[in-house]
matplotlib code that plots the C-alpha trace (Angstrom):
import matplotlib.pyplot as plt

x = [25.1, 23.7, 20.8, 19.9, 20.1, 17.9, 15.5, 15.4, 14.9, 12.0, 10.3, 10.8, 9.1, 6.3, 5.8, 2.6, 1.2, 2.2, 0.4, -2.6, -2.7, -2.4, -5.4, -7.4, -6.7, -7.7, -11.0, -11.7, -10.5, -11.0, -8.3, -5.7, -6.7, -5.1, -1.8, -1.3, 1.3, 3.6, 3.9, 5.9, 8.2, 6.4, 6.2, 7.3, 11.1, 12.6, 15.8, 15.6, 17.3, 14.7, 15.4, 13.3, 11.5, 9.7, 7.0, 5.1, 1.8, 0.0, 2.2, 5.5, 4.1, 3.2, 6.6, 8.3, 6.5, 9.0, 11.8, 10.2, 9.8, 13.4, 14.7, 12.7, 14.4, 17.9, 17.8, 15.2, 16.4, 15.8, 12.3, 10.9, 9.6, 7.5, 6.6, 4.0, 2.9, -0.8, -3.5, -4.1, -0.5, -0.7, -3.9, -2.1, 0.7, -1.9, -3.9, -0.9, 1.6, -0.5, 1.5, 4.6, 6.0, 5.9, 4.1, 4.2, 3.8, 6.9, 7.3, 7.3, 10.8, 11.1, 14.6, 13.2, 10.6, 12.9, 15.6, 13.0, 11.9, 15.4, 16.4, 13.2, 13.1, 16.9, 16.9, 20.0, 19.3, 16.8, 15.5, 13.5, 11.5, 11.7, 11.8, 11.6, 14.5, 14.1, 17.0, 16.5, 15.9, 19.0, 21.1, 19.7, 20.3, 23.9, 24.4, 22.8, 24.8, 21.8, 22.9, 20.2, 19.6, 17.3, 15.8, 14.0, 14.9, 13.4, 13.4, 11.3, 12.5, 9.8, 11.0, 14.6, 13.9, 12.1, 14.9, 17.6, 16.2, 17.3, 20.3, 22.4, 19.7, 19.2, 22.8, 24.1, 21.1, 21.8, 25.5, 24.9, 23.2, 25.1, 23.6, 21.1, 19.7, 18.4, 15.8, 17.5, 20.6, 18.6, 17.5, 21.0, 22.3, 19.6, 20.5, 24.2, 23.3, 21.6, 24.6, 24.2, 27.7, 27.0, 24.6, 24.1, 21.6, 19.8, 16.5, 13.0, 12.0, 8.3, 9.1, 9.9, 6.3, 5.6, 3.7, 0.0, -1.3, -3.8, -5.1, -5.7, -7.9, -9.8, -10.3, -11.7, -14.2, -15.2, -15.7, -18.1, -20.0, -20.2, -22.0, -20.2, -20.5, -17.7, -15.7, -13.9, -11.7, -10.9, -8.5, -7.0, -9.2, -9.0, -11.6, -12.8, -12.0, -15.2, -17.2, -15.2, -15.6, -19.4, -19.5, -17.4, -19.6, -22.7, -21.1, -19.9, -23.2, -24.9, -23.1, -22.4, -25.4, -24.3, -20.8, -19.8, -17.6, -15.5, -14.6, -11.8, -11.1, -7.6, -8.9, -11.8, -12.7, -14.1, -16.9, -19.7, -18.6, -18.5, -21.8, -23.5, -22.3, -23.7, -27.0, -27.3, -26.8, -29.2, -26.5, -27.1, -24.2, -23.2, -20.9, -18.1, -17.9, -21.5, -21.0, -23.8, -24.5, -23.6, -26.5, -27.4, -26.1, -23.9, -21.1, -19.3, -17.8, -14.8, -14.3, -11.9, -8.2, -5.9, -8.1, -7.0, -5.1, -8.1, -10.2, -7.5, -7.5, -11.3, -11.1, -11.4, -9.8, -8.1, -7.6, -5.2, -6.4, -4.6, -3.6, -6.5, -6.0, -2.6, -2.0, 1.0, -0.7, -0.3, 1.5, 0.4, 2.6, 0.1, -2.3, 0.6, 1.5, -2.0, -1.6, -4.4, -4.6, -4.0, -4.9, -3.9, -4.2, -1.6, -0.5, 1.8, 4.7, 5.2, 5.8, 7.5, 10.1, 7.7, 5.2, 7.7, 9.0, 5.5, 4.5, 7.8, 7.1, 3.5, 2.4, -0.1, -2.1, -2.0, -5.0, -5.6, -9.2, -12.5, -13.3, -10.1, -10.5, -14.0, -12.6, -9.8, -11.9, -14.6, -12.0, -10.8, -14.3, -15.3, -12.4, -10.8, -7.6, -5.9, -6.7, -5.3, -2.1, -1.7, -2.0, 0.5, 3.0, 2.6, 3.4, 6.3, 7.7, 7.4, 9.2, 12.1, 12.6, 13.0, 16.3, 16.4, 15.7, 18.8, 20.9, 19.5, 20.5, 24.0, 24.1, 22.3, 24.8, 27.5, 25.4, 23.5, 25.4]
y = [36.5, 40.0, 38.6, 36.1, 38.8, 41.1, 38.2, 37.3, 41.0, 41.4, 38.3, 39.5, 42.7, 40.8, 38.5, 40.2, 39.8, 36.1, 35.6, 37.5, 35.4, 32.2, 33.2, 34.3, 31.0, 29.1, 31.0, 30.4, 26.7, 24.8, 22.3, 25.0, 25.5, 22.2, 22.8, 26.2, 27.0, 24.4, 26.8, 29.1, 26.3, 25.5, 21.9, 19.5, 19.2, 15.9, 14.2, 11.0, 12.6, 11.6, 11.4, 14.2, 14.1, 17.0, 16.4, 19.5, 17.9, 14.8, 13.9, 14.3, 12.4, 9.4, 9.5, 9.6, 6.5, 3.9, 6.0, 6.0, 2.2, 1.8, 4.1, 2.2, -1.1, 0.5, 2.5, 0.8, 2.7, 6.1, 7.7, 9.2, 12.7, 13.9, 17.4, 18.7, 22.1, 21.4, 19.7, 17.3, 16.2, 15.8, 13.7, 11.3, 10.9, 10.0, 7.7, 5.8, 5.8, 6.4, 6.3, 4.8, 8.3, 11.6, 14.3, 18.1, 21.1, 22.7, 26.2, 29.3, 30.3, 32.8, 32.7, 32.4, 29.8, 27.4, 27.7, 27.0, 23.9, 22.5, 23.1, 21.5, 18.5, 18.0, 15.9, 14.0, 14.5, 16.4, 14.9, 17.4, 15.9, 17.3, 21.1, 22.9, 25.4, 27.7, 30.0, 30.5, 26.9, 25.8, 28.4, 27.4, 23.7, 24.4, 26.5, 23.8, 21.0, 19.3, 17.8, 18.4, 16.3, 17.2, 13.9, 13.0, 16.5, 18.0, 21.4, 22.4, 25.1, 27.4, 26.9, 27.3, 30.6, 31.7, 30.7, 32.1, 35.6, 35.3, 33.2, 35.1, 34.0, 30.4, 29.5, 29.5, 27.5, 24.8, 24.9, 24.2, 20.9, 17.7, 16.2, 16.8, 13.5, 14.5, 12.6, 13.1, 14.6, 17.6, 18.2, 17.8, 20.4, 22.8, 22.5, 22.9, 26.1, 27.4, 26.7, 23.2, 21.6, 18.0, 16.7, 13.0, 11.6, 8.8, 8.6, 8.9, 7.1, 7.3, 4.2, 2.3, 1.9, -0.9, -3.8, -2.7, -5.9, -4.3, -1.9, -4.8, -6.6, -3.4, -2.8, -6.3, -5.6, -2.3, -4.2, -6.5, -3.5, -2.0, -5.1, -5.6, -2.1, -0.7, 1.8, 4.9, 6.6, 10.2, 11.1, 14.3, 16.6, 20.4, 23.1, 22.9, 19.2, 18.0, 19.8, 18.1, 14.7, 15.1, 16.0, 12.9, 10.7, 11.9, 10.9, 7.6, 6.6, 6.7, 3.4, 2.2, 3.4, 1.6, 3.2, 4.4, 7.5, 7.5, 11.2, 12.1, 15.8, 16.7, 18.7, 17.1, 20.6, 21.3, 18.7, 21.3, 23.0, 19.6, 18.5, 21.8, 21.3, 17.7, 18.8, 21.6, 19.0, 16.5, 13.9, 11.3, 10.7, 9.0, 10.6, 8.5, 10.4, 9.6, 5.9, 6.1, 3.1, 3.7, 1.6, 2.8, 6.3, 7.7, 9.2, 8.1, 11.3, 10.5, 13.3, 11.4, 11.0, 8.0, 5.8, 6.6, 3.4, 1.3, 2.8, 2.5, -1.2, -1.2, 0.6, -0.5, 2.7, 5.6, 9.3, 11.5, 15.0, 18.3, 17.6, 19.1, 22.5, 24.1, 22.6, 20.4, 17.0, 14.3, 11.1, 8.3, 5.6, 4.5, 3.4, 1.8, -0.2, -1.7, -2.4, 0.0, 1.7, 5.4, 8.6, 12.1, 15.5, 17.9, 19.6, 17.1, 19.5, 18.3, 14.8, 15.6, 12.8, 10.2, 11.2, 11.1, 7.7, 6.2, 7.4, 6.1, 2.7, 2.8, 2.5, 5.4, 7.7, 11.4, 13.2, 16.8, 17.4, 15.9, 14.5, 12.6, 11.4, 10.0, 8.3, 6.6, 5.5, 4.3, 2.2, 0.6, -0.1, -1.6, -4.1, -5.2, -6.7, -3.5, -2.0, -5.0, -4.9, -1.2, -1.8, -4.7, -2.5, 0.2, -2.2, -3.7, -0.2, 0.7, -2.5, -1.8, 1.7, 0.7, 1.3, 5.0, 4.2, 2.1, 4.8, 7.4, 5.2, 5.0, 8.8, 8.7, 6.2, 8.8, 11.5, 10.0, 10.9]
z = [24.8, 24.3, 22.3, 25.0, 27.7, 25.7, 25.1, 28.8, 29.8, 27.4, 28.7, 32.2, 31.4, 29.8, 32.9, 34.0, 30.5, 30.4, 33.8, 32.6, 29.4, 31.4, 33.6, 30.5, 28.7, 31.8, 32.0, 28.3, 28.2, 31.5, 30.6, 30.9, 34.6, 35.5, 37.4, 35.8, 38.3, 36.7, 33.8, 36.0, 37.3, 40.6, 41.5, 44.2, 44.9, 43.7, 44.7, 42.6, 39.4, 36.7, 33.0, 31.6, 28.2, 26.8, 24.1, 23.2, 22.2, 20.9, 18.0, 19.8, 22.8, 20.7, 19.0, 22.4, 23.8, 22.2, 23.7, 27.1, 27.0, 25.9, 28.6, 31.2, 30.1, 29.8, 33.0, 35.3, 38.4, 36.8, 37.0, 33.8, 33.9, 31.0, 30.3, 27.9, 26.6, 25.7, 27.8, 24.9, 25.1, 28.9, 28.4, 26.0, 28.6, 31.2, 28.9, 27.5, 30.3, 33.5, 36.7, 35.0, 34.5, 36.3, 34.3, 34.5, 32.2, 30.9, 32.2, 30.0, 28.8, 31.6, 33.2, 36.8, 35.7, 33.9, 36.6, 39.2, 37.3, 36.8, 40.5, 41.8, 39.5, 39.2, 36.0, 35.2, 31.5, 29.3, 26.0, 23.9, 21.0, 17.5, 17.3, 20.6, 21.0, 24.1, 24.7, 28.4, 29.0, 27.2, 29.0, 32.4, 31.7, 30.7, 33.9, 36.1, 34.5, 32.9, 29.5, 26.8, 23.6, 20.8, 19.7, 16.5, 15.4, 12.3, 10.9, 7.9, 5.5, 6.8, 10.4, 9.3, 7.8, 10.9, 13.3, 11.0, 11.4, 15.1, 14.6, 17.2, 19.8, 18.8, 17.8, 21.4, 22.5, 19.9, 20.5, 24.2, 23.5, 24.0, 20.8, 18.1, 16.7, 13.3, 11.3, 8.0, 6.4, 5.3, 8.9, 10.1, 7.6, 8.7, 12.4, 11.6, 9.7, 12.8, 15.0, 16.3, 16.8, 17.8, 15.1, 14.1, 11.6, 13.5, 11.5, 12.5, 15.7, 14.7, 12.6, 15.8, 16.8, 19.2, 17.9, 18.2, 19.7, 22.1, 19.4, 17.0, 19.6, 20.5, 16.8, 16.3, 19.1, 17.4, 14.1, 15.9, 17.2, 13.8, 12.6, 9.3, 8.0, 5.8, 7.9, 6.8, 9.5, 8.9, 11.8, 13.2, 11.3, 11.4, 10.8, 7.2, 6.9, 8.6, 6.0, 3.3, 5.0, 5.1, 1.4, 0.6, 2.8, 0.9, -2.4, -1.2, 0.5, -2.9, -3.6, -0.1, 1.9, 5.1, 5.0, 8.5, 8.9, 12.1, 12.4, 14.8, 15.2, 16.2, 19.1, 21.0, 22.3, 18.8, 19.3, 19.5, 16.3, 14.5, 16.0, 14.9, 11.3, 11.2, 12.7, 10.2, 7.4, 9.0, 9.4, 12.0, 14.4, 17.7, 20.2, 21.7, 25.0, 25.7, 24.9, 22.3, 20.2, 16.6, 15.3, 11.8, 12.2, 9.5, 11.6, 14.8, 16.3, 18.5, 21.0, 23.3, 23.3, 22.9, 20.7, 17.2, 16.7, 17.9, 15.2, 12.6, 13.5, 12.9, 9.5, 6.0, 4.7, 6.4, 5.7, 7.5, 8.6, 8.7, 5.1, 3.2, 4.9, 5.4, 8.8, 7.9, 8.1, 10.8, 11.2, 8.8, 10.3, 13.0, 10.2, 8.3, 11.5, 11.2, 7.5, 6.6, 3.1, 3.7, 1.9, 2.7, 1.1, -0.4, 2.8, 4.5, 5.2, 8.8, 7.5, 4.2, 4.4, 5.6, 2.9, 0.1, 1.2, 1.5, -1.9, -3.5, -2.0, -3.4, 0.2, 0.4, -1.9, -2.0, -3.4, -4.2, -3.4, -2.2, -5.7, -5.9, -2.4, -3.2, -6.3, -4.4, -1.4, -3.8, -5.7, -2.5, -1.2, -4.5, -4.8, -1.5, -3.0, -4.0, -0.6, 1.2, -0.9, -0.2, 3.5, 3.4, 1.5, 4.1, 6.9, 5.1, 4.5, 8.2, 9.2, 6.8, 8.3, 11.9, 13.7, 14.6, 18.3, 18.5, 16.9, 19.2, 22.2, 20.9, 21.4, 24.7, 26.2, 25.9, 27.5, 30.4, 33.6]

ax = plt.figure().add_subplot(projection="3d")
ax.plot(x, y, z, "-o")
ax.set_aspect("equal")
plt.show()
C-alpha cells in the first residue's frame, strides 16, 4: 500500500511534466494531437456499461480482434469499448473495426485520470491484453467495482526481472485482478511469482485468427497488378532492417531481376527515412499512400496501416521484421494463416513460444544474417514445391493450436457481471 501511495504521489508531482511531454509529442508527431485530452481521462459520460478491452498497440490490437468478435456474439447487448496507447494501434482499430466499437486512448496512470476514465465510461469489465500492469489503474478499478482480467498474458524473463525489482508495487495490482489468462505454463509461473493469485493457462489467442477470406481475395487482386512477378514481403521492419532488405534484394535480383520487394515498415511515419535510403542507393520504388503503380519498380513501399495480410496473401515468400535487430520480432502467425513460407531473424524474444513451436513443426525458418536470408529465399524462389510445403505446414500448425479463445471465455463467463 505504501509503495502504491508513493508511486501515486510521485506521478502527481510529475503531472505538469506529463502534460508538457504530451504537448511536446503532439507538436513533434501530429498523430499524437488527436484527442490528447483522453490521455487524462476526459471523454463523454456513458451509461451503457460497455465491455472494455485495452490493447496497447498494433500487435495487441490484432490479437484482440477474435476476442472482440466473440464478445459481440456472446454479449450482443453490450457495447465494446477499445482503448489504445499509440496512434498506430488506434488506427488499426478504426481500420478493422470501424464504428462497431467505441475507441479511446487509455489515460496515463495518474490517479485522477484513471478514476475519471472509469467513472465516465463505467465499464462492466476490463480486459487488458498481454502485459500491461498499471498500479493506479488496477487500484481504481478495484475501488470502482470494475473486474479486470489480463488476457493472453505473457511475461518474458527480461520483463519479469524488471517488474520483480518493484514487486511491492506490482504484486497488489496483479492480486486485485479477477483473472490472469496466461499463454503458457512458464508465463503463468512468472505471474504467480509477481503476486498474481488467479492464474489459468489458456494458451495464445493469436492462434485463433479468423479465416482470412477477404485478405485472400485482395491478395489475388494484388497478384494480378504485380503482373506475375515473384513477390517477397518483408513486413514490420525497424531501423536497420530496410538497409539489410535492400542488400538482400540486390543479391536476389542477380538471379531474379523481376523480383518485387514489398517493404512494410512497422511505423509508417518512418517513410521519409526509408525513401531517402532507397533514393541514395538508386533503388526505384512506388509508394502505397500515393496509389502509385508498381510497374517495373524494384520496391513497393507500404506506408499505410491494416494491409499486411493482403500483401502476405500476394506473397511468394515472407520475412518478419523486428527480428534482425533487437526489437523482439513480430507475429508470424498471420503469414502462417495464409500458408506462406516464413523466415525471421534471431531476435524473436516477444514471440519465443510461437517461434519455438513453429521451428519444431518445421513450419518456418530462422536465419542468422542477411547471407543466410538470401540463401533461404533463393532456395524457395528456385523450387516452388518446398516453399509450398513449408506454407502448408505453417497453416496446419496454426489450425492445430486453436482453442485458447474458448478457454479464455470459460474464465470470462465467471467474471462478466
